Short mmCIF file of the C-alpha atoms (twelve columns), coordinates in Angstrom:
data_MODEL
# 
_entry.id   MODEL 
# 
loop_
_atom_site.group_PDB 
_atom_site.id 
_atom_site.type_symbol 
_atom_site.label_atom_id 
_atom_site.label_alt_id 
_atom_site.label_comp_id 
_atom_site.label_asym_id 
_atom_site.label_seq_id 
_atom_site.Cartn_x 
_atom_site.Cartn_y 
_atom_site.Cartn_z 
_atom_site.pdbx_PDB_model_num 
ATOM 1   C CA . MET A 1   -238.207 -58.315 -16.261 1 
ATOM 2   C CA . ASN A 2   -237.215 -56.074 -13.369 1 
ATOM 3   C CA . ARG A 3   -237.370 -58.523 -10.476 1 
ATOM 4   C CA . PHE A 4   -234.536 -56.942 -8.490  1 
ATOM 5   C CA . LYS A 5   -235.303 -53.222 -8.711  1 
ATOM 6   C CA . ASP A 6   -233.418 -51.531 -5.837  1 
ATOM 7   C CA . ALA A 7   -232.579 -54.935 -4.255  1 
ATOM 8   C CA . SER A 8   -229.187 -55.109 -2.503  1 
ATOM 9   C CA . ILE A 9   -227.375 -58.350 -3.275  1 
ATOM 10  C CA . LEU A 10  -223.947 -59.679 -2.292  1 
ATOM 11  C CA . ILE A 11  -222.166 -62.220 -4.502  1 
ATOM 12  C CA . THR A 12  -218.930 -63.806 -3.316  1 
ATOM 13  C CA . GLY A 13  -216.710 -64.956 -6.128  1 
ATOM 14  C CA . GLY A 14  -218.624 -62.466 -8.217  1 
ATOM 15  C CA . THR A 15  -215.801 -61.261 -10.412 1 
ATOM 16  C CA . SER A 16  -215.624 -64.126 -12.901 1 
ATOM 17  C CA . GLY A 17  -217.458 -67.158 -14.234 1 
ATOM 18  C CA . ILE A 18  -220.867 -67.993 -12.832 1 
ATOM 19  C CA . GLY A 19  -220.668 -65.253 -10.213 1 
ATOM 20  C CA . LEU A 20  -220.030 -62.532 -12.761 1 
ATOM 21  C CA . ALA A 21  -222.674 -63.873 -15.137 1 
ATOM 22  C CA . THR A 22  -225.204 -63.812 -12.267 1 
ATOM 23  C CA . ALA A 23  -224.098 -60.300 -11.312 1 
ATOM 24  C CA . LYS A 24  -224.661 -59.061 -14.895 1 
ATOM 25  C CA . ARG A 25  -228.102 -60.637 -15.002 1 
ATOM 26  C CA . LEU A 26  -229.161 -59.176 -11.651 1 
ATOM 27  C CA . SER A 27  -227.765 -55.767 -12.593 1 
ATOM 28  C CA . GLY A 28  -229.813 -55.836 -15.750 1 
ATOM 29  C CA . GLU A 29  -232.896 -56.389 -13.597 1 
ATOM 30  C CA . GLY A 30  -232.196 -53.436 -11.320 1 
ATOM 31  C CA . ALA A 31  -230.130 -54.853 -8.477  1 
ATOM 32  C CA . ARG A 32  -227.528 -52.999 -6.474  1 
ATOM 33  C CA . LEU A 33  -224.507 -55.275 -6.246  1 
ATOM 34  C CA . LEU A 34  -221.649 -55.909 -3.829  1 
ATOM 35  C CA . LEU A 35  -219.163 -58.313 -5.441  1 
ATOM 36  C CA . THR A 36  -216.092 -59.973 -3.952  1 
ATOM 37  C CA . GLY A 37  -213.114 -61.528 -5.683  1 
ATOM 38  C CA . HIS A 38  -209.544 -62.622 -5.011  1 
ATOM 39  C CA . SER A 39  -207.771 -62.039 -8.345  1 
ATOM 40  C CA . ALA A 40  -206.754 -58.438 -9.008  1 
ATOM 41  C CA . ASP A 41  -207.260 -58.957 -12.738 1 
ATOM 42  C CA . HIS A 42  -210.763 -60.316 -12.237 1 
ATOM 43  C CA . ILE A 43  -211.619 -57.481 -9.854  1 
ATOM 44  C CA . ASP A 44  -210.553 -54.913 -12.435 1 
ATOM 45  C CA . ALA A 45  -212.485 -56.702 -15.162 1 
ATOM 46  C CA . ALA A 46  -215.656 -56.829 -13.019 1 
ATOM 47  C CA . ARG A 47  -215.371 -53.111 -12.241 1 
ATOM 48  C CA . ASN A 48  -215.116 -52.358 -15.967 1 
ATOM 49  C CA . ALA A 49  -218.023 -54.652 -16.826 1 
ATOM 50  C CA . LEU A 50  -220.273 -53.393 -13.999 1 
ATOM 51  C CA . PRO A 51  -219.231 -49.826 -13.173 1 
ATOM 52  C CA . ASP A 52  -222.208 -49.296 -10.852 1 
ATOM 53  C CA . ALA A 53  -221.336 -52.304 -8.707  1 
ATOM 54  C CA . THR A 54  -219.206 -52.191 -5.572  1 
ATOM 55  C CA . VAL A 55  -216.339 -54.655 -6.066  1 
ATOM 56  C CA . ILE A 56  -213.949 -55.532 -3.236  1 
ATOM 57  C CA . ALA A 57  -211.097 -57.956 -2.609  1 
ATOM 58  C CA . ASN A 58  -212.001 -60.654 -0.110  1 
ATOM 59  C CA . ASP A 59  -210.599 -64.154 0.303   1 
ATOM 60  C CA . ALA A 60  -213.382 -66.574 1.235   1 
ATOM 61  C CA . SER A 61  -210.855 -69.176 2.384   1 
ATOM 62  C CA . ASP A 62  -209.415 -66.840 5.051   1 
ATOM 63  C CA . PRO A 63  -211.508 -66.776 8.256   1 
ATOM 64  C CA . ASP A 64  -209.972 -63.409 9.123   1 
ATOM 65  C CA . SER A 65  -211.639 -61.907 6.054   1 
ATOM 66  C CA . VAL A 66  -215.171 -62.619 7.309   1 
ATOM 67  C CA . GLU A 67  -215.403 -59.602 9.598   1 
ATOM 68  C CA . ALA A 68  -214.276 -57.299 6.759   1 
ATOM 69  C CA . LEU A 69  -216.947 -58.812 4.542   1 
ATOM 70  C CA . ALA A 70  -219.658 -58.170 7.159   1 
ATOM 71  C CA . GLU A 71  -218.464 -54.588 7.582   1 
ATOM 72  C CA . ALA A 72  -218.508 -54.057 3.822   1 
ATOM 73  C CA . ALA A 73  -222.060 -55.436 3.674   1 
ATOM 74  C CA . ALA A 74  -223.200 -53.131 6.450   1 
ATOM 75  C CA . SER A 75  -221.736 -50.132 4.684   1 
ATOM 76  C CA . PHE A 76  -223.160 -51.198 1.304   1 
ATOM 77  C CA . ALA A 77  -226.690 -51.982 2.549   1 
ATOM 78  C CA . PRO A 78  -227.370 -50.271 5.913   1 
ATOM 79  C CA . GLY A 79  -230.988 -51.387 5.705   1 
ATOM 80  C CA . GLY A 80  -230.014 -55.011 5.117   1 
ATOM 81  C CA . LEU A 81  -229.246 -57.268 2.179   1 
ATOM 82  C CA . ASP A 82  -232.067 -58.680 0.088   1 
ATOM 83  C CA . GLY A 83  -230.017 -61.529 -1.302  1 
ATOM 84  C CA . LEU A 84  -226.764 -63.365 -0.771  1 
ATOM 85  C CA . PHE A 85  -225.058 -65.686 -3.261  1 
ATOM 86  C CA . LEU A 86  -222.135 -67.514 -1.571  1 
ATOM 87  C CA . ASN A 87  -220.560 -68.596 -4.820  1 
ATOM 88  C CA . ALA A 88  -216.782 -68.607 -4.191  1 
ATOM 89  C CA . GLY A 89  -215.310 -72.078 -4.553  1 
ATOM 90  C CA . TYR A 90  -212.353 -74.186 -5.605  1 
ATOM 91  C CA . GLY A 91  -211.740 -77.562 -7.175  1 
ATOM 92  C CA . ALA A 92  -208.626 -79.548 -8.066  1 
ATOM 93  C CA . PHE A 93  -208.946 -83.189 -9.053  1 
ATOM 94  C CA . GLU A 94  -206.631 -85.756 -7.498  1 
ATOM 95  C CA . SER A 95  -207.051 -89.432 -6.613  1 
ATOM 96  C CA . LEU A 96  -206.299 -90.807 -3.168  1 
ATOM 97  C CA . GLY A 97  -202.631 -91.500 -3.773  1 
ATOM 98  C CA . ASP A 98  -201.923 -87.908 -4.822  1 
ATOM 99  C CA . ILE A 99  -203.738 -85.930 -2.105  1 
ATOM 100 C CA . ASP A 100 -202.120 -84.404 0.962   1 
ATOM 101 C CA . ALA A 101 -203.285 -82.315 3.919   1 
ATOM 102 C CA . ALA A 102 -202.967 -79.058 2.006   1 
ATOM 103 C CA . HIS A 103 -205.187 -80.389 -0.775  1 
ATOM 104 C CA . VAL A 104 -207.889 -81.378 1.706   1 
ATOM 105 C CA . ASP A 105 -207.619 -78.105 3.657   1 
ATOM 106 C CA . ARG A 106 -207.813 -75.949 0.510   1 
ATOM 107 C CA . HIS A 107 -211.119 -77.528 -0.505  1 
ATOM 108 C CA . PHE A 108 -212.819 -77.564 2.858   1 
ATOM 109 C CA . ASP A 109 -211.505 -74.096 3.797   1 
ATOM 110 C CA . LEU A 110 -213.014 -72.488 0.703   1 
ATOM 111 C CA . ASN A 111 -215.978 -74.744 -0.173  1 
ATOM 112 C CA . LEU A 112 -217.376 -75.405 3.321   1 
ATOM 113 C CA . ARG A 113 -215.804 -73.343 6.109   1 
ATOM 114 C CA . GLY A 114 -215.855 -70.169 4.036   1 
ATOM 115 C CA . PRO A 115 -219.594 -70.062 3.231   1 
ATOM 116 C CA . LEU A 116 -220.588 -71.242 6.703   1 
ATOM 117 C CA . LEU A 117 -218.571 -68.528 8.462   1 
ATOM 118 C CA . GLN A 118 -219.850 -66.001 5.936   1 
ATOM 119 C CA . ALA A 119 -223.438 -67.093 6.595   1 
ATOM 120 C CA . ARG A 120 -222.929 -66.705 10.326  1 
ATOM 121 C CA . ALA A 121 -221.310 -63.273 10.035  1 
ATOM 122 C CA . LEU A 122 -223.919 -62.012 7.558   1 
ATOM 123 C CA . ALA A 123 -226.983 -63.495 9.286   1 
ATOM 124 C CA . ASP A 124 -227.892 -60.178 10.866  1 
ATOM 125 C CA . ARG A 125 -227.223 -58.343 7.592   1 
ATOM 126 C CA . ILE A 126 -229.895 -60.220 5.612   1 
ATOM 127 C CA . GLY A 127 -233.343 -58.707 5.804   1 
ATOM 128 C CA . ASP A 128 -236.265 -60.877 6.833   1 
ATOM 129 C CA . GLY A 129 -237.834 -62.410 3.769   1 
ATOM 130 C CA . GLY A 130 -234.553 -62.392 1.875   1 
ATOM 131 C CA . ALA A 131 -232.741 -65.183 0.054   1 
ATOM 132 C CA . MET A 132 -229.456 -67.055 0.442   1 
ATOM 133 C CA . LEU A 133 -227.993 -69.180 -2.314  1 
ATOM 134 C CA . LEU A 134 -225.026 -71.541 -2.290  1 
ATOM 135 C CA . VAL A 135 -223.335 -73.391 -5.110  1 
ATOM 136 C CA . GLY A 136 -223.013 -77.143 -5.341  1 
ATOM 137 C CA . SER A 137 -221.404 -79.587 -7.770  1 
ATOM 138 C CA . ALA A 138 -222.839 -82.230 -10.097 1 
ATOM 139 C CA . THR A 139 -219.918 -84.491 -9.110  1 
ATOM 140 C CA . VAL A 140 -221.641 -85.198 -5.761  1 
ATOM 141 C CA . GLY A 141 -223.133 -88.667 -5.899  1 
ATOM 142 C CA . GLY A 142 -220.776 -89.777 -8.634  1 
ATOM 143 C CA . ALA A 143 -217.936 -92.227 -8.344  1 
ATOM 144 C CA . ARG A 144 -214.975 -90.538 -10.022 1 
ATOM 145 C CA . ALA A 145 -211.798 -91.322 -8.069  1 
ATOM 146 C CA . ASP A 146 -210.221 -87.925 -8.851  1 
ATOM 147 C CA . THR A 147 -213.055 -85.846 -7.393  1 
ATOM 148 C CA . LEU A 148 -212.595 -87.500 -3.988  1 
ATOM 149 C CA . VAL A 149 -211.975 -84.379 -1.922  1 
ATOM 150 C CA . TYR A 150 -213.767 -81.827 -4.052  1 
ATOM 151 C CA . SER A 151 -217.000 -83.848 -4.144  1 
ATOM 152 C CA . ALA A 152 -216.760 -84.521 -0.400  1 
ATOM 153 C CA . SER A 153 -216.544 -80.819 0.350   1 
ATOM 154 C CA . LYS A 154 -219.554 -80.071 -1.849  1 
ATOM 155 C CA . ALA A 155 -221.512 -82.974 -0.375  1 
ATOM 156 C CA . ALA A 156 -220.964 -81.476 3.058   1 
ATOM 157 C CA . LEU A 157 -222.191 -78.100 1.786   1 
ATOM 158 C CA . ARG A 158 -225.248 -79.767 0.266   1 
ATOM 159 C CA . GLN A 159 -226.196 -81.031 3.674   1 
ATOM 160 C CA . ALA A 160 -225.421 -77.668 5.241   1 
ATOM 161 C CA . VAL A 161 -227.942 -76.006 2.937   1 
ATOM 162 C CA . ARG A 162 -230.733 -78.038 4.524   1 
ATOM 163 C CA . SER A 163 -229.661 -77.118 8.029   1 
ATOM 164 C CA . LEU A 164 -229.335 -73.436 7.072   1 
ATOM 165 C CA . ALA A 165 -232.817 -73.535 5.494   1 
ATOM 166 C CA . SER A 166 -234.198 -74.631 8.879   1 
ATOM 167 C CA . GLU A 167 -232.064 -72.053 10.699  1 
ATOM 168 C CA . PHE A 168 -233.320 -69.114 8.660   1 
ATOM 169 C CA . ALA A 169 -236.903 -70.218 8.010   1 
ATOM 170 C CA . PRO A 170 -238.402 -68.441 11.058  1 
ATOM 171 C CA . ARG A 171 -237.308 -65.149 9.474   1 
ATOM 172 C CA . GLY A 172 -238.730 -66.032 6.085   1 
ATOM 173 C CA . ILE A 173 -235.238 -66.266 4.602   1 
ATOM 174 C CA . ARG A 174 -234.963 -68.955 1.941   1 
ATOM 175 C CA . VAL A 175 -231.772 -70.973 1.568   1 
ATOM 176 C CA . ASN A 176 -231.200 -72.978 -1.595  1 
ATOM 177 C CA . MET A 177 -228.431 -74.469 -3.750  1 
ATOM 178 C CA . VAL A 178 -227.766 -74.179 -7.472  1 
ATOM 179 C CA . THR A 179 -225.689 -77.053 -8.782  1 
ATOM 180 C CA . PRO A 180 -223.856 -76.642 -12.096 1 
ATOM 181 C CA . GLY A 181 -222.570 -79.430 -14.232 1 
ATOM 182 C CA . LEU A 182 -219.503 -78.939 -16.397 1 
ATOM 183 C CA . THR A 183 -219.558 -75.230 -17.306 1 
ATOM 184 C CA . GLU A 184 -217.280 -73.199 -19.583 1 
ATOM 185 C CA . THR A 185 -215.397 -71.131 -16.994 1 
ATOM 186 C CA . HIS A 186 -211.849 -70.866 -15.671 1 
ATOM 187 C CA . PHE A 187 -212.660 -73.306 -12.893 1 
ATOM 188 C CA . HIS A 188 -210.410 -76.110 -14.128 1 
ATOM 189 C CA . THR A 189 -207.590 -73.734 -15.009 1 
ATOM 190 C CA . ARG A 190 -207.574 -72.444 -11.397 1 
ATOM 191 C CA . GLY A 191 -207.497 -76.041 -10.250 1 
ATOM 192 C CA . GLY A 192 -204.364 -76.715 -12.264 1 
ATOM 193 C CA . MET A 193 -205.750 -78.785 -15.169 1 
ATOM 194 C CA . PRO A 194 -203.681 -78.272 -18.353 1 
ATOM 195 C CA . ASP A 195 -205.425 -76.838 -21.389 1 
ATOM 196 C CA . ASP A 196 -205.030 -80.006 -23.450 1 
ATOM 197 C CA . ALA A 197 -206.492 -82.142 -20.675 1 
ATOM 198 C CA . GLN A 198 -209.406 -79.726 -20.351 1 
ATOM 199 C CA . LYS A 199 -210.142 -79.970 -24.039 1 
ATOM 200 C CA . THR A 200 -210.228 -83.788 -23.947 1 
ATOM 201 C CA . TYR A 201 -212.264 -83.815 -20.732 1 
ATOM 202 C CA . LYS A 202 -214.861 -81.340 -22.027 1 
ATOM 203 C CA . GLU A 203 -215.282 -83.182 -25.314 1 
ATOM 204 C CA . LYS A 204 -215.797 -86.450 -23.467 1 
ATOM 205 C CA . VAL A 205 -218.374 -84.999 -21.032 1 
ATOM 206 C CA . ALA A 206 -220.204 -83.115 -23.786 1 
ATOM 207 C CA . GLY A 207 -220.819 -86.468 -25.479 1 
ATOM 208 C CA . MET A 208 -222.470 -87.779 -22.317 1 
ATOM 209 C CA . ILE A 209 -224.861 -84.841 -21.774 1 
ATOM 210 C CA . PRO A 210 -228.397 -85.432 -23.072 1 
ATOM 211 C CA . LEU A 211 -228.732 -81.826 -24.226 1 
ATOM 212 C CA . GLY A 212 -225.549 -82.243 -26.251 1 
ATOM 213 C CA . ARG A 213 -223.276 -79.505 -24.877 1 
ATOM 214 C CA . ILE A 214 -221.525 -78.341 -21.755 1 
ATOM 215 C CA . GLY A 215 -222.959 -75.340 -19.923 1 
ATOM 216 C CA . VAL A 216 -222.109 -71.671 -20.098 1 
ATOM 217 C CA . PRO A 217 -222.167 -69.350 -17.086 1 
ATOM 218 C CA . ASP A 218 -225.427 -67.710 -18.095 1 
ATOM 219 C CA . ASP A 219 -227.189 -71.115 -17.989 1 
ATOM 220 C CA . VAL A 220 -226.480 -71.195 -14.268 1 
ATOM 221 C CA . ALA A 221 -227.050 -67.459 -13.763 1 
ATOM 222 C CA . LYS A 222 -230.635 -67.731 -15.015 1 
ATOM 223 C CA . VAL A 223 -231.434 -70.352 -12.375 1 
ATOM 224 C CA . ALA A 224 -229.513 -68.486 -9.677  1 
ATOM 225 C CA . ALA A 225 -231.543 -65.380 -10.421 1 
ATOM 226 C CA . PHE A 226 -234.763 -67.334 -10.131 1 
ATOM 227 C CA . LEU A 227 -233.797 -68.755 -6.733  1 
ATOM 228 C CA . LEU A 228 -232.833 -65.296 -5.487  1 
ATOM 229 C CA . SER A 229 -236.060 -63.742 -6.734  1 
ATOM 230 C CA . ASP A 230 -239.523 -63.558 -5.166  1 
ATOM 231 C CA . GLU A 231 -240.672 -65.986 -7.872  1 
ATOM 232 C CA . ALA A 232 -239.049 -68.693 -5.711  1 
ATOM 233 C CA . GLY A 233 -240.761 -67.354 -2.603  1 
ATOM 234 C CA . TYR A 234 -241.990 -70.838 -1.535  1 
ATOM 235 C CA . VAL A 235 -238.755 -72.664 -2.299  1 
ATOM 236 C CA . THR A 236 -236.232 -73.425 0.452   1 
ATOM 237 C CA . GLY A 237 -233.816 -76.248 1.224   1 
ATOM 238 C CA . ALA A 238 -233.861 -77.132 -2.479  1 
ATOM 239 C CA . GLU A 239 -231.126 -78.035 -4.932  1 
ATOM 240 C CA . LEU A 240 -231.625 -77.192 -8.636  1 
ATOM 241 C CA . ARG A 241 -229.238 -78.891 -11.008 1 
ATOM 242 C CA . VAL A 242 -228.118 -77.080 -14.160 1 
ATOM 243 C CA . ASP A 243 -226.215 -79.787 -16.024 1 
ATOM 244 C CA . GLY A 244 -228.064 -80.511 -19.274 1 
ATOM 245 C CA . GLY A 245 -229.439 -83.719 -17.804 1 
ATOM 246 C CA . LEU A 246 -226.056 -85.302 -17.110 1 
ATOM 247 C CA . THR A 247 -226.922 -86.495 -13.608 1 
ATOM 248 C CA . MET A 248 -230.636 -87.124 -13.923 1 
ATOM 249 C CA . ALA A 249 -231.674 -90.331 -12.215 1 
# 
């Protein structure tokens, strides 16, 4: 397939995990890519993996970085972006007794405020008929005590997707959400979960998944690519879960 030939697409958090897997898939289908990341090591790795992509440092949790992102997008795609994947996010799992203001702020700054300010700043950079994609969490709707703040931030973003879909619909811009389940990335490491705890947790969750395994980044990238493509041209305000059936009703 060559669904993205000459398409200009921005992926935040595009230097590792699901973002990088999506970037590789889109690149393989002809896309021009602007990727953002925060870790210098991940930025270098993404540049090596995708030498034709433009990779920049940008902190989605910092509101002062939004203007720089918009300027980079204008320089990268003077004629407008065809797609936008606001993928940068953060999660650390703590129950009520262990949270503090910094814990709450970190999640809502990166998982909600970041993509909303980015969407506002980039609104005029997306061409009519384009696509915007955000990333959710399969923990939303669950009852785990230790996902209290993380799940709340993603639940807020889930609602925001519907409002954004209405906001952008008059321009033919589709806004959707891809929602991974447990996926083999560095997500839990960044959130501070020790390796031994991750191993136990992943083994436990894998046993609960109907398809019998946890996900890999390319599982999510395939669905992200669909939602960004013209094949999803009549899909907006939707959430597609990629969790092996873990949260099916």
